[in-house]
N, C-alpha and C positions, 0 to 999 in steps of 0.2 A: 388894342384891339375895341372901337366901343360895340355893348351889348348893341343884340338885333333881336327887336321882339317878332316872335316867328307867329304868333298870331293876326298882326298886321302889318302887312308889307304893302310897298308901293312900285308899282310896275308902269314904266315908261310906253308910251305906245304913240304912234304918230299922229299927227293931226293935219288938221287943211295949213298945207303954207309947209311942211316938209317939218313943222316943227314939234317936239316933244307937249304930249301931257300925262297927266300921269292917272292912274287907275288907283284907289285903296281902294280896302276888301279886308272883312273879317275872315279868315281861314278856317276858325275853328267850326268843327260840323257838331250843328245839334242835337240833341238826343241823350239818351242815357246807357248805359252800361253797367248794369248789374247794379243798378238802382243809385252808379255813381254819377253826378250831369261828365257830359262828354269832355267840357272843358278843364275838368279837372282831373281826370281820370287819365292816369298814365302807368302803365307796366312796365316798362324800359329802366328805371329803375329801383325796381323791386327784386328782390333773390328771385331765382331761379327756382328754387323749393317754394317762395309761394305762390310762385305762378301753379303751379304744379300741383299743389294743395288745394286750390282753390277751384283746378279743372277738375279734378279727382270727386272732391264735395256735390260740385254742380252735376258730374256722374252717379256719385249712391243717393246722391236724389232726386234722380227723375228715374233711377230703378224703385224708390221707396215709394213713388206714387204710383207705378206700374205695378206694384205688391198690393199695394193698397190705393185703387185706381179712384179716387173721390173728386178729385180738382180736376175737370176736364180741361183746362187750358196752362195745365203745370207741363207738359212738356212739347207749346207749341209754342212757349213767348221769347225762349232763347237756343233754339236745336241746336242738336252737333247730332255727329256721327260717331264720337271715341266711344259710348254705351254700344251700339249694334255692330262695329268693328271686335268687341271684346268678345259678343255675344255668337256673332258667327263663328272667330277664330276658336272658339270656346268646345261650339256644335261640331263645326269641320273638323277638331279634333279625336274628339269623343266618337264620330262614329264611322271617322274613314275607316276600309280595310288594312288588312297587314297581311305581308306577303310571309308566303310559308316557304318551310325549305326547299321546296321542290320550285322555289320561284312563282308559284301559283297564287292568287290574291286572294283571300277567305269571302268572297263575294260582296262587303262593302264597300261604297263607294270611294273613290279618291277625297283629298283633298281639296284640289281645285275645283271636283264636281260639286261637294257640298256647299263651299263658297260663290259657285256659281249661283247654284239654286236658289241659296238665301237672298243673292241683292240682283241677281233678275227676277227672280218673282216678287223683290219686293217695287223693283223698279216695277213691271210691267203690270201690278195692283193699282199704283200712283197715278201712274196714266188711264187706268180705265178710270182711276176717282176723277180725275180731271176731265175726261170726254164726257162723264156724267153730270158736270156740271160741279164740281169741287169747290170751295173759294179755298183750299187750304192748297200751300206751294209745295210744290215737289218736294223741294228736303225736306221738311215739316214732317209730310207724308213718310217717307221715306225712314225719317228715324222715329217717328213713335212705331212704325212698324218692328222697322228692329228693336227699339227698346220692350218694344212688349213681349217677344221671343224668350225672357225673361222667365217666367215661368215652365215653359216651354225645357230651356237650359234647368233649371230646379228638376223638373224631371229626369231630364234624358240623365242625371248626376244620382239619382237613386233609382234609377236603373240598373247603370252602373254598378252601382254597392249592390245591389241583389244578388245580380250575374257571379258575385263571386260564392255563391252560397249553388251547392248542385241543385240542376234545373230539373223542376217537376213542374207540374199542371199548375199547382197551384200559384206559385213564384209566377210564370207567366201571365195569372189572373192576377195578379198585384201588380205586376209593371205593367198590363194594359191597364188598369182601374188608372194609376199613376199617371200615366201617358194621357188619360181622356181629362184625367182634372186639369193637366199643363196644356193640354189644346184650349179646354174651357175659358182657361184662367187668359191665354194668352188673346183668342178671341175677343171674349168680353172688355179685356183691356182696352182694344185695339177700338173698339164701336164704342168707348166710352168718351177717347180722347178725337177719334175721326169723324162721329156719329150727326154731331150737329152741323160739321161740314158740308154732309151731304144735302141734294133737293130733298125733299121729302117723300116726291113723287116714282123718286128713283133710288131710295135705298136702300131697297133690296137686290138689284142688279151693283150693290156696291159693297152690301154687309157679302156676297155669295164669293167673291174671288179672296176675299181679306181670311175666310173661316177656307178655304181651299188651300191657303198660302198655308198656311198654322197646320193644318190638313198635311201634307207634303211634309212639311219638318219632324212632326209627330211620328207621321210613316217609317221614316228613318229611323227616328230614335227604338219605335219598339220593333223593327225589322232586325236592329242589332241582335243577336242570341248570343254571344262569344265577347269576350272581354279582348 
């Protein structure tokens, strides 16, 4: 069987009189993927481990940019939802309530409730941003809001470690300080990445829902008073 060039095909079409003509064209899609030309970039032949490790490095790089929010376009160039999914799952697992022996919940939220709060909250903040004239796409905004949950996630982990000790007023104040730092860090990082996408005269209207979103998450963190 003769070799077929997949990048240049000829497709027959009808022309006047019922005869066939030929339409030729290049099927290669212009653009780049990770700095590599699309015409030469192909992941079908690489090992699955290589693909997974490349994606993990990309997620880890975005986490680092959230911890050190200096490059404003770092989360907007090639957005993904893997990081937000990991953080959302982690937070939901850590703050969810636990059933006691008498089949009653200890007062904490259910896993699904936390999951819905995070994703619906991010979606509502994004819709508000778009209605105010933001220039960022829907999924780019959700990506940024999700990745910027990392400081709050770190605060949650520290608070859970603090709860391993006997509860006291001093430990509660320490948890409160850690949670406030995580809240401020998350909000600041989100504004670094999303600030330039907002109209200057409407920036305050866009900032308020963002900080409200992280405040709700922080409230869930500090309200968990048992392990």
